[in-house]
N, C-alpha and C positions, 0 to 999 in steps of 0.2 A: 754241817750248817747249810740250811736252805735259804737262798736269797731270791726274793721275787721283786721285780721292778715293774711298777705300774706306770705305764706311759700313755701318751697321746701321740697321734701321727706327726704333728709338726712342732714338737716340744724340743727346744734347744737344750734345756737343762737335762732332758732325758738322754740326749746324745752324749753329753759330757759325762754323766754318771756311767753310762755303758762303757765309754772310753776308759774311765778310771778303773772299773771292775775288770776290764780286759787287761789293762796294764798290771793290775794286781794279781792276775791269773786266778780270778775267782769265778766259779761257775754260778750262773744265775738263770732264772726263768723270766723272760720278758712277756708281760701281759699288756696288751693294748686295751685300755678300758673303754675306748670308743667302740671296739668290736665285741667286748665282753663286759658290759656294764654290771652284770650280776656279781662280779668280784667286789663291787663297791658295797654290797650288803655285808660281806665278811670284813672288808678293810675300808671303812668309810673314810674318804678323803675328798678334799675339794681342790687338790693341787697335784700336778704331775711335775716331776717324778715323785713317786712315793716308794720307798724301799721297805720291804717287809723281810725281817730276819727271824727265822724260826717261828713263823706265824704271829709275830708282833710287829706293829709299825715302828720302824726305827728312825726313819727320816721322812719328812714331808718337805718337798722342795729339793734344791740341789745342794748337797753338802760339799764342803771342800774335800780335796783328795786326802788331806791330812785327817780330817774328821772321819772319813770313810775308812782309812787305814786303821785308825784307833778302834773304831767300832768292830771291825772285822777281827782284829787281834784280840780284843776283849771277848768276843763271842767264842773264838777258838779256845782261849784260856778257860772260859766258863764251861765249855764242852769237855775239856780235859778233866776238870774237877768233878764232873758228874759221873765219871766212869767208876 
């Protein structure tokens, strides 16, 4: 499972999402959209943070830790079923 987190420099919600992902021991790629606006062509969003899971936008804004846990667990189960 590949998670990308689209962030901006002074985004409080972005720090919260990163904390949740670290606590859940999930690997992710952090992309600063202020420095790399070209990613907005592929993942159009008007808000940070935006979480992209397996190349699909999963959350726009800051999800709760519980929502994030459920989404990650669902994606892992989904990946197991595709083997």
